[in-house]
C-alpha positions in Angstrom: -5.1 1.8 -8.6 -4.8 1.9 -12.3 -4.2 -0.5 -13.8 -2.8 -0.8 -18.0 -3.4 -4.3 -19.7 -1.4 -4.7 -23.3 1.6 -2.5 -21.3 4.7 -2.5 -24.0 6.4 -3.4 -20.0 5.8 -4.5 -16.6 6.4 -1.9 -14.2 4.3 -0.1 -11.2 4.5 3.3 -10.6 2.9 6.1 -7.7 2.2 9.4 -9.6 -0.3 12.3 -8.6 -1.2 10.3 -5.5 -2.6 6.8 -7.7 -0.3 3.6 -8.0 -0.1 2.5 -11.7 0.4 -1.4 -13.1 1.4 -1.7 -16.3 1.1 -5.1 -17.4 1.4 -6.9 -20.9 -1.3 -9.6 -20.1 -4.9 -8.6 -22.1 -7.9 -8.5 -20.0 -8.9 -11.8 -21.3 -9.9 -14.8 -18.9 -8.8 -12.3 -15.8 -5.1 -13.5 -17.2 -3.8 -8.8 -16.7 -5.8 -8.8 -12.8 -3.2 -12.0 -12.3 -0.5 -10.1 -13.7 -1.1 -7.1 -11.6 -1.2 -9.5 -8.7 1.6 -11.0 -9.3 3.7 -7.4 -10.0 2.6 -6.6 -6.6 3.7 -9.7 -4.8 7.1 -9.3 -6.7 7.3 -5.8 -6.4 7.0 -5.4 -2.2 8.4 -8.7 -1.8 5.8 -10.3 -0.2 3.5 -13.9 -1.2 1.2 -13.4 -3.8 -1.7 -15.6 -1.7 -1.3 -11.5 -0.1 -3.5 -10.2 -2.5 -6.7 -10.4 -3.9 -8.8 -8.2 -6.2 -11.7 -7.0 -4.3 -13.4 -4.4 -6.5 -12.9 -3.6 -10.2 -11.9 -7.5 -11.8 -13.6 -6.2 -14.7 -12.1 -2.6 -14.9 -8.6 -0.9 -15.0 -10.0 1.2 -11.8 -9.4 -1.6 -8.9 -9.2 -2.2 -5.3 -6.7 -4.8 -4.0 -6.8 -5.9 -0.8 -3.8 -6.5 1.1 -3.3 -9.2 3.7 -0.9 -10.2 6.1 1.0 -8.8 8.4 0.8 -5.0 9.0 4.1 -3.7 10.0 5.9 -6.0 7.3 3.4 -4.6 4.3 4.2 -1.3 5.3 7.7 -1.9 5.4 7.8 -3.4 2.4 6.0 -0.6 0.4 8.1 1.8 2.2 11.3 0.4 0.9 9.7 0.1 -2.4 8.5 3.9 -2.5 12.0 4.9 -1.4 13.8 3.0 -3.8 11.5 4.3 -7.2 11.2 7.6 -6.0 
């Protein structure tokens, strides 16, 4: 996942095989990371506690773990991709 902090708008996009998150929060004190996880939770309608940054905490390139029921997670992401596409 690629993150763009200090963006003008909050949005999540999938393009060219990469998930991209745009958040207005600055990359200070973990605020941008928190905003990205909240964006994922809101967009995919999953609990915020399901998401954890496991790699790239201080980088724009991040790896995020999604915990929970795999079928529910897959359905949520598929629904978002259909609506976004």
